[in-house]
C-alpha positions as CSV (number, residue, x, y, z in Angstrom):
1,M,-54.4,191.2,-72.8
2,K,-53.9,194.0,-70.2
3,N,-51.1,196.3,-71.0
4,K,-48.8,196.0,-67.9
5,I,-46.1,198.4,-69.1
6,I,-45.6,201.5,-67.1
7,T,-42.8,204.0,-66.5
8,A,-40.5,203.9,-63.5
9,A,-42.1,207.2,-62.3
10,E,-45.5,205.6,-62.5
11,A,-44.2,202.7,-60.5
12,A,-42.9,205.0,-57.9
13,E,-46.3,206.8,-57.6
14,L,-48.0,203.4,-57.0
15,I,-45.7,202.8,-54.0
16,K,-47.2,205.1,-51.4
17,D,-45.3,206.4,-48.4
18,G,-45.4,204.0,-45.5
19,S,-45.7,200.9,-47.8
20,S,-43.8,197.7,-47.2
21,V,-41.6,196.8,-50.2
22,M,-39.6,193.7,-51.0
23,V,-36.6,194.6,-53.1
24,G,-34.9,192.0,-55.2
25,G,-31.1,191.8,-55.2
26,F,-28.0,190.6,-53.5
27,M,-25.5,193.4,-52.9
28,G,-27.4,195.3,-55.6
29,N,-27.1,192.4,-58.1
30,G,-30.6,192.1,-59.5
31,T,-32.0,195.3,-58.0
32,P,-34.3,197.4,-60.3
33,E,-32.2,200.5,-60.3
34,S,-34.6,202.6,-62.4
35,I,-37.3,202.1,-59.9
36,M,-34.9,202.9,-57.0
37,D,-34.0,206.1,-58.8
38,A,-37.7,207.0,-59.3
39,L,-38.5,206.4,-55.7
40,V,-35.7,208.8,-54.7
41,E,-36.9,211.3,-57.2
42,R,-40.4,211.1,-55.8
43,N,-38.8,211.5,-52.3
44,A,-40.6,208.4,-50.9
45,K,-40.8,208.3,-47.1
46,D,-41.3,205.8,-44.3
47,L,-40.9,202.7,-46.3
48,T,-40.4,199.2,-44.8
49,V,-37.8,197.6,-47.0
50,I,-37.4,193.8,-47.0
51,C,-34.2,192.9,-48.9
52,N,-31.1,190.7,-48.5
53,D,-28.9,193.7,-47.5
54,G,-28.5,197.4,-47.7
55,A,-26.5,197.2,-50.9
56,F,-23.6,199.7,-51.2
57,G,-23.6,203.2,-49.8
58,P,-21.9,206.2,-51.5
59,Q,-18.1,206.3,-51.6
60,F,-16.1,209.4,-50.7
61,D,-12.5,210.6,-51.3
62,A,-10.2,211.9,-48.6
63,D,-11.7,215.3,-48.8
64,G,-15.2,214.0,-48.2
65,N,-16.4,214.4,-51.8
66,E,-18.8,211.7,-53.1
67,V,-17.0,209.9,-55.9
68,K,-19.4,207.1,-56.4
69,G,-23.1,207.0,-55.7
70,P,-24.9,204.2,-53.8
71,T,-26.4,201.2,-55.5
72,G,-29.7,199.2,-55.1
73,D,-31.7,200.0,-52.0
74,G,-28.7,201.9,-50.8
75,K,-30.2,204.8,-52.8
76,L,-33.3,204.7,-50.7
77,I,-31.2,204.6,-47.5
78,K,-29.1,207.6,-48.6
79,N,-32.3,209.5,-49.3
80,H,-33.7,208.6,-45.8
81,S,-36.7,206.9,-47.4
82,V,-36.5,203.8,-45.2
83,K,-38.1,203.7,-41.8
84,K,-37.4,200.1,-41.3
85,L,-35.0,197.7,-43.0
86,V,-35.4,193.9,-42.7
87,A,-32.2,192.3,-44.0
88,T,-29.7,189.5,-43.5
89,H,-26.6,191.7,-43.3
90,I,-25.7,195.4,-43.4
91,G,-21.9,195.6,-43.3
92,L,-21.5,196.8,-46.9
93,N,-23.3,200.1,-46.3
94,K,-22.1,202.4,-43.5
95,Q,-25.2,204.6,-43.7
96,V,-27.3,201.7,-42.5
97,A,-25.3,201.6,-39.2
98,E,-25.3,205.4,-38.9
99,Q,-29.1,205.7,-39.3
100,M,-29.7,202.7,-37.1
101,N,-27.4,204.0,-34.3
102,S,-29.1,207.5,-34.5
103,G,-32.5,205.9,-34.2
104,E,-33.7,207.2,-37.5
105,M,-34.1,203.7,-39.1
106,Q,-35.1,200.5,-37.4
107,V,-33.1,197.4,-38.5
108,E,-34.3,193.9,-38.1
109,L,-31.7,191.2,-38.9
110,V,-32.9,187.8,-40.0
111,P,-30.6,184.8,-41.0
112,Q,-30.3,184.6,-44.7
113,G,-31.7,181.1,-45.2
114,S,-34.5,181.8,-42.8
115,M,-35.5,185.0,-44.7
116,A,-35.7,183.0,-48.0
117,E,-37.9,180.4,-46.4
118,M,-40.0,183.1,-44.6
119,I,-40.7,184.8,-47.9
120,R,-41.5,181.5,-49.5
121,A,-43.9,180.8,-46.7
122,G,-45.5,184.2,-47.1
123,G,-46.1,183.4,-50.8
124,A,-47.4,180.0,-50.2
125,G,-49.8,180.9,-47.5
126,L,-48.0,178.9,-44.8
127,G,-48.2,179.7,-41.1
128,G,-44.5,179.9,-40.5
129,V,-41.1,178.3,-40.8
130,I,-39.6,175.9,-38.2
131,T,-35.8,176.2,-38.1
132,P,-33.0,175.6,-35.6
133,T,-31.1,178.6,-36.9
134,G,-31.0,181.4,-34.3
135,V,-31.7,179.2,-31.3
136,G,-29.9,180.7,-28.3
137,T,-29.2,184.0,-30.0
138,D,-31.0,187.4,-30.2
139,I,-32.9,186.1,-33.1
140,A,-35.1,184.2,-30.6
141,N,-36.3,187.6,-29.4
142,S,-37.0,189.0,-32.9
143,E,-40.4,190.4,-33.8
144,F,-40.5,187.7,-36.4
145,T,-40.0,184.8,-34.0
146,L,-43.4,183.5,-33.1
147,Q,-42.5,180.7,-30.7
148,E,-39.6,178.7,-29.4
149,M,-40.3,174.9,-29.4
150,T,-38.7,171.6,-28.9
151,L,-39.4,168.7,-31.3
152,E,-38.0,165.2,-30.6
153,G,-35.5,166.7,-28.2
154,K,-34.2,169.4,-30.6
155,D,-34.8,173.1,-30.1
156,Y,-36.4,175.2,-32.9
157,L,-37.7,178.7,-33.6
158,L,-41.0,179.2,-35.4
159,M,-40.4,182.2,-37.7
160,A,-43.3,184.2,-39.2
161,P,-44.0,184.3,-42.9
162,L,-43.0,187.5,-44.7
163,H,-45.4,189.3,-47.0
164,A,-45.3,192.9,-48.4
165,D,-47.5,195.4,-50.1
166,F,-45.1,195.6,-53.1
167,A,-42.3,193.6,-54.6
168,V,-40.0,195.4,-57.0
169,L,-37.8,193.1,-59.0
170,K,-35.5,193.0,-62.0
171,G,-35.8,190.5,-64.8
172,S,-33.1,189.8,-67.3
173,I,-35.7,189.0,-70.0
174,V,-39.4,189.8,-69.6
175,D,-42.1,189.3,-72.2
176,K,-45.0,191.8,-72.6
177,K,-47.3,189.5,-70.7
178,G,-45.0,189.4,-67.7
179,N,-43.2,186.1,-67.9
180,V,-39.7,186.6,-66.4
181,F,-36.3,185.1,-66.8
182,Y,-33.5,185.9,-64.3
183,K,-29.9,185.3,-65.4
184,G,-27.5,183.6,-63.2
185,T,-27.3,184.8,-59.6
186,T,-29.8,187.6,-60.2
187,K,-32.4,184.9,-59.3
188,N,-31.4,185.4,-55.6
189,F,-34.6,186.3,-53.6
190,Q,-36.6,187.4,-56.6
191,I,-38.4,184.2,-57.4
192,V,-39.9,183.9,-54.0
193,M,-40.5,187.6,-53.6
194,A,-42.7,187.5,-56.7
195,T,-45.1,185.3,-54.9
196,A,-45.2,187.2,-51.6
197,A,-46.5,190.7,-52.3
198,D,-49.9,192.2,-53.1
199,T,-48.5,194.1,-56.1
200,V,-45.4,192.9,-58.1
201,I,-43.5,195.3,-60.4
202,V,-40.7,193.9,-62.6
203,E,-38.1,196.1,-64.3
204,A,-37.1,194.4,-67.6
205,E,-33.5,194.6,-68.7
206,K,-34.8,193.3,-72.0
207,L,-38.5,193.3,-73.1
208,V,-39.6,190.9,-75.7
209,E,-42.8,190.0,-77.5
210,V,-45.0,187.2,-76.1
211,G,-43.8,183.9,-77.4
212,E,-40.1,185.0,-77.7
213,L,-39.2,183.7,-74.2
214,D,-38.9,179.9,-74.2
215,P,-41.4,178.5,-71.6
216,D,-38.5,176.4,-70.2
217,Y,-36.8,179.6,-69.2
218,V,-39.7,181.2,-67.4
219,M,-38.9,181.5,-63.7
220,T,-41.7,183.8,-62.6
221,P,-45.0,183.2,-64.6
222,Y,-46.9,186.2,-65.7
223,I,-49.8,185.5,-63.3
224,F,-47.6,187.0,-60.5
225,V,-46.6,190.1,-62.3
226,D,-48.9,193.2,-62.2
227,Y,-46.6,195.8,-63.9
228,I,-43.5,195.9,-66.1
229,V,-41.0,198.8,-66.2
230,V,-38.6,198.9,-69.1
231,G,-35.1,199.4,-67.7
232,G,-34.0,203.0,-68.0
233,D,-37.5,204.2,-68.9
234,K,-38.3,207.1,-66.6
């Protein structure tokens, strides 16, 4: 059996500047923080990040001193590593708006349910997603909207499938073969993202031997996972 275990630094080296990266998480919940830290340490540049949101940016006191650092992909945004962010909302991180308004970072907003289905379609090899969400709004002019159509008298948008060079995810329990269990709401986008990238890297909160993870709890089978990072392992 291939040894899939690498360090966070090795994972960051695999993700070259200019890559497209799906990042698991919802407001940072379920984001592989060790891999985010390693990408910042490597000073990654020009990434296209596909994630639910921009997580949380740094927090400052009245004197402008940083009292709490960013979380999730907010670390990449603070480091100016992101050239383009594809997300469903950005209001929790002021740095997203700042970099978007300055023209430093391009932001493409996609409805949350549409994004989940677009990623699923990317993983399943489908040609797109037909949805009424976004009809009559700026979403109809999005780069991801392939076509406007009317079916049986109702208007729809045909949204493009989403695929990435890399998916970086976080598993609550991962066995050494790469089978993954996500606890609670950490499932969020991670299950579909694991199917929709060329290379999938999972950060394991807890790593166990093959056979210790009950097959009934496997949410991402090992066949989708290329590499495993043990959480906190630099």
